[in-house]
C-alpha positions as CSV (number, residue, x, y, z in Angstrom):
1,X,-0.2,0.1,-0.2
2,X,2.8,2.5,0.5
3,X,4.4,1.7,-2.8
4,X,1.1,2.5,-4.4
5,X,1.4,6.1,-2.3
6,X,5.0,6.3,-3.3
7,X,4.2,5.9,-7.0
8,X,0.9,6.6,-7.4
9,X,0.4,9.5,-5.1
10,X,-1.6,10.2,-2.1
11,X,-4.8,9.0,-4.3
12,X,-3.5,5.7,-5.6
13,X,-3.0,5.1,-1.4
14,X,-6.3,6.3,-0.1
15,X,-8.0,4.2,-3.0
16,X,-5.7,1.2,-2.2
17,X,-6.8,1.6,1.8
18,X,-10.7,1.9,1.1
19,X,-10.0,-0.7,-1.8
20,X,-8.5,-3.8,0.3
21,X,-10.9,-4.0,2.8
22,X,-13.8,-4.1,0.9
23,X,-12.1,-6.8,-1.0
24,X,-11.2,-8.8,1.3
25,X,-14.5,-9.0,2.3
26,X,-15.5,-10.1,-0.7
27,X,-13.6,-12.9,-1.0
28,X,-14.1,-13.9,2.7
29,X,-18.0,-14.0,1.6
30,X,-16.8,-15.8,-2.0
31,X,-15.1,-18.8,-0.2
32,X,-18.3,-19.5,2.1
33,X,-20.4,-19.9,-0.8
34,X,-18.2,-21.8,-2.8
35,X,-17.6,-24.2,-0.1
36,X,-21.8,-24.5,0.1
37,X,-21.4,-24.7,-3.7
38,X,-18.8,-27.4,-3.7
39,X,-20.9,-29.6,-0.9
40,X,-23.9,-29.2,-2.8
41,X,-22.5,-30.6,-6.3
42,X,-20.7,-33.4,-3.9
43,X,-24.3,-34.2,-2.5
44,X,-25.9,-34.3,-6.5
45,X,-22.8,-36.2,-7.9
46,X,-23.7,-39.1,-4.7
47,X,-27.3,-38.9,-5.7
48,X,-26.9,-39.3,-8.8
49,X,-24.6,-41.9,-9.1
50,X,-26.0,-44.1,-6.3
51,X,-30.3,-44.9,-7.0
52,X,-30.3,-46.2,-3.4
53,X,-29.3,-42.9,-2.3
54,X,-32.1,-41.7,-4.8
55,X,-35.1,-43.3,-3.4
56,X,-34.5,-42.6,0.4
57,X,-34.0,-39.1,-0.3
58,X,-37.3,-39.4,-3.0
59,X,-38.7,-41.3,0.1
60,X,-37.7,-38.9,2.8
61,X,-38.9,-35.8,0.7
62,X,-42.4,-37.5,0.3
63,X,-42.2,-38.0,4.5
64,X,-41.7,-34.4,4.7
65,X,-44.2,-33.0,2.3
66,X,-46.6,-35.2,3.8
67,X,-45.9,-33.9,7.6
68,X,-46.2,-30.3,6.2
69,X,-49.1,-30.8,4.8
70,X,-50.6,-32.6,7.8
71,X,-49.2,-29.2,10.1
72,X,-51.0,-27.1,7.4
73,X,-54.3,-28.7,7.6
74,X,-53.9,-28.8,11.7
75,X,-53.4,-25.1,11.8
76,X,-56.4,-24.3,9.2
77,X,-58.0,-26.6,11.6
78,X,-57.2,-24.5,14.4
79,X,-57.4,-20.7,13.3
80,X,-60.7,-19.3,14.4
81,X,-62.7,-18.4,11.3
82,X,-63.3,-14.7,9.4
83,X,-65.9,-13.8,8.2
């Protein structure tokens, strides 16, 4: 940063002092996002390549959907009627 101030003048030094922390924050955020993308891609590949895992996930999805539907019906039945 000092080299930029020396070579490019005080404006370059100020610009780098402002830009470097912002770029560091962006890099940290991108690292976390990239990690999630990699994990999702690994899971997708695992599911595609292993039919048993795919079937198990489909069963789990169906069970969860039924559970959410049941919870919604219970909430609607317990809610006071408007009108």
